[in-house]
C-alpha positions as CSV (number, residue, x, y, z in Angstrom):
1,X,0.1,0.0,-0.7
2,X,0.8,3.3,-0.9
3,X,0.2,6.8,0.5
4,X,0.5,10.0,1.7
5,X,1.1,11.8,5.2
6,X,2.5,14.2,7.7
7,X,4.8,12.2,10.0
8,X,6.1,12.4,13.3
9,X,9.2,10.5,15.3
10,X,8.8,11.1,18.9
11,X,11.7,10.4,21.5
12,X,10.5,8.0,24.3
13,X,9.6,11.7,26.6
14,X,7.2,12.8,23.8
15,X,9.6,15.1,22.5
16,X,9.3,15.7,19.2
17,X,12.2,15.0,16.8
18,X,11.5,15.0,13.3
19,X,8.4,15.8,11.1
20,X,7.7,16.3,7.6
21,X,5.2,15.4,5.2
22,X,6.3,12.0,3.2
23,X,5.5,8.7,1.0
24,X,4.0,5.7,3.3
25,X,4.9,2.8,1.9
26,X,3.7,-1.0,3.8
27,X,4.5,-3.9,2.5
28,X,4.5,-7.0,3.8
29,X,6.6,-6.8,6.5
30,X,8.5,-3.0,6.6
31,X,6.7,-0.4,7.0
32,X,8.8,2.8,4.6
33,X,8.5,6.7,5.9
34,X,9.8,8.5,2.6
35,X,10.6,12.7,4.2
36,X,9.6,14.9,1.6
37,X,13.9,15.8,2.1
38,X,16.3,13.2,4.7
39,X,16.6,9.8,4.3
40,X,13.8,7.3,4.2
41,X,12.6,5.5,7.7
42,X,12.2,2.2,8.0
43,X,10.3,0.2,10.5
44,X,10.2,-3.6,10.6
45,X,6.4,-4.2,12.0
46,X,8.2,-6.5,14.5
47,X,9.3,-3.5,15.9
48,X,5.2,-2.2,16.3
49,X,4.1,-2.7,20.5
50,X,1.7,-1.2,19.5
51,X,-1.0,0.5,17.9
52,X,-3.9,2.9,18.4
53,X,-6.0,5.3,16.6
54,X,-7.6,8.1,17.5
55,X,-9.4,11.4,15.0
56,X,-7.8,10.1,11.7
57,X,-4.0,9.8,13.4
58,X,-2.3,6.7,14.0
59,X,-0.1,6.6,16.8
60,X,2.6,3.9,16.4
61,X,4.6,2.5,19.6
62,X,7.5,1.1,18.7
63,X,9.3,-1.4,20.9
64,X,12.6,1.1,20.9
65,X,10.1,3.8,23.2
66,X,9.7,6.1,20.4
67,X,6.6,6.5,18.6
68,X,5.7,7.6,15.6
69,X,2.0,9.6,14.8
70,X,0.8,9.6,11.3
71,X,-1.7,11.8,10.1
72,X,-3.5,13.7,6.7
73,X,-4.1,9.9,5.4
74,X,-7.5,11.1,3.7
75,X,-9.4,7.9,2.3
76,X,-6.5,5.8,3.3
77,X,-6.5,5.5,6.4
78,X,-9.3,2.4,7.4
79,X,-7.6,1.0,4.8
80,X,-4.2,1.7,6.7
81,X,-4.3,0.3,9.4
82,X,-6.8,-3.0,8.3
83,X,-3.5,-3.6,6.6
84,X,-1.1,-3.1,9.2
């Protein structure tokens, strides 16, 4: 699944490390977040400890303690959650 979104990466204390518009690619075993500028972020789906959603924002808690917030997925939000 491919879509666009706004993402924010938070450290274990909740401080924002980075945020940007990005292309999102959900593959069989990985989640790739490709910001408009900078290097892509790759996450193994096994590293996602918990998925929560509220108000069309998905909060992915990672095993490292970091959190990935994905918003502005548009009409693909429900499909993204289902496939994740």
